[in-house]
C-alpha positions as semicolon CSV with decimal commas, in nm:
position;residue;x (nm);y (nm);z (nm)
1;X;-2,154;2,657;-0,926
2;X;-1,783;2,572;-0,961
3;X;-1,750;2,551;-0,586
4;X;-2,026;2,290;-0,557
5;X;-1,877;2,090;-0,845
6;X;-1,532;2,089;-0,682
7;X;-1,678;1,988;-0,345
8;X;-1,876;1,700;-0,494
9;X;-1,577;1,588;-0,702
10;X;-1,345;1,595;-0,401
11;X;-1,595;1,396;-0,193
12;X;-1,628;1,135;-0,468
13;X;-1,250;1,097;-0,492
14;X;-1,223;1,051;-0,115
15;X;-1,498;0,788;-0,113
16;X;-1,352;0,595;-0,405
17;X;-1,000;0,600;-0,264
18;X;-1,093;0,533;0,098
19;X;-0,947;0,183;0,098
20;X;-0,603;0,290;-0,015
21;X;-0,579;0,601;0,203
22;X;-0,794;0,512;0,503
23;X;-0,714;0,152;0,581
24;X;-0,389;0,125;0,393
25;X;-0,252;-0,141;0,164
26;X;-0,135;-0,455;0,341
27;X;0,182;-0,575;0,169
28;X;0,119;-0,926;0,303
29;X;-0,225;-0,978;0,155
30;X;-0,288;-0,724;-0,121
31;X;-0,350;-0,858;-0,470
32;X;-0,172;-0,728;-0,779
33;X;-0,481;-0,519;-0,855
34;X;-0,496;-0,371;-0,502
35;X;-0,127;-0,281;-0,512
36;X;-0,158;-0,132;-0,861
37;X;-0,457;0,083;-0,771
38;X;-0,372;0,159;-0,408
39;X;-0,012;0,273;-0,437
40;X;0,132;0,574;-0,617
41;X;0,410;0,506;-0,866
42;X;0,340;0,132;-0,867
43;X;0,196;0,001;-1,189
44;X;0,094;-0,354;-1,272
45;X;0,452;-0,471;-1,335
46;X;0,583;-0,347;-1,001
47;X;0,272;-0,479;-0,825
48;X;0,345;-0,821;-0,974
49;X;0,706;-0,793;-0,854
50;X;0,583;-0,720;-0,499
51;X;0,362;-1,030;-0,500
52;X;0,644;-1,243;-0,648
53;X;0,885;-1,118;-0,381
54;X;0,630;-1,203;-0,109
55;X;0,578;-1,551;-0,257
56;X;0,953;-1,617;-0,269
57;X;1,061;-1,459;0,062
58;X;0,754;-1,488;0,283
59;X;0,559;-1,208;0,450
60;X;0,699;-0,859;0,477
61;X;0,803;-0,770;0,832
62;X;0,854;-0,395;0,774
63;X;0,732;-0,154;0,511
64;X;1,097;-0,066;0,438
65;X;1,145;-0,420;0,307
66;X;0,951;-0,318;-0,004
67;X;1,271;-0,151;-0,128
68;X;1,419;-0,501;-0,176
69;X;1,165;-0,558;-0,453
70;X;1,304;-0,505;-0,803
71;X;1,195;-0,163;-0,928
72;X;1,089;-0,023;-0,590
73;X;1,316;0,239;-0,439
74;X;1,318;0,479;-0,146
75;X;1,118;0,739;-0,339
76;X;0,832;0,495;-0,398
77;X;0,844;0,393;-0,032
78;X;0,829;0,753;0,085
79;X;0,535;0,860;-0,135
80;X;0,341;0,556;-0,009
81;X;0,461;0,541;0,353
82;X;0,125;0,642;0,503
83;X;-0,063;0,390;0,288
84;X;0,155;0,086;0,352
85;X;0,084;-0,175;0,618
86;X;0,239;-0,508;0,711
87;X;-0,021;-0,724;0,882
88;X;-0,073;-1,094;0,934
89;X;-0,380;-1,293;0,827
90;X;-0,581;-1,166;1,127
91;X;-0,506;-0,801;1,051
92;X;-0,259;-0,769;1,337
93;X;0,084;-0,609;1,287
94;X;0,330;-0,862;1,148
95;X;0,576;-1,020;1,389
96;X;0,837;-0,769;1,498
97;X;0,627;-0,459;1,427
98;X;0,379;-0,458;1,717
99;X;0,501;-0,119;1,842
100;X;0,500;0,050;1,501
101;X;0,158;0,057;1,330
102;X;0,298;0,157;0,988
103;X;0,622;-0,042;0,988
């Protein structure tokens, strides 16, 4: 019975987290709530800092640029690297990142 429980639980977790892991979190359009829930090690305060940075400096052009946000370091970037995206309003890679789908 444990095996079935673990299988069902794992499937539920994958379904509920599909947006953050499958499609990724777009730094250029994600809300505070999406950043908070979709990224590891990023709580509400850091999510707000990401949005504030974006509002002040314009769209992110690389995922590495997130380290310029107060409170976000290389470790946070690395644990979220596969989840992060930088896309424009049409869902295309941001200018300067056409050849790198995650950067």
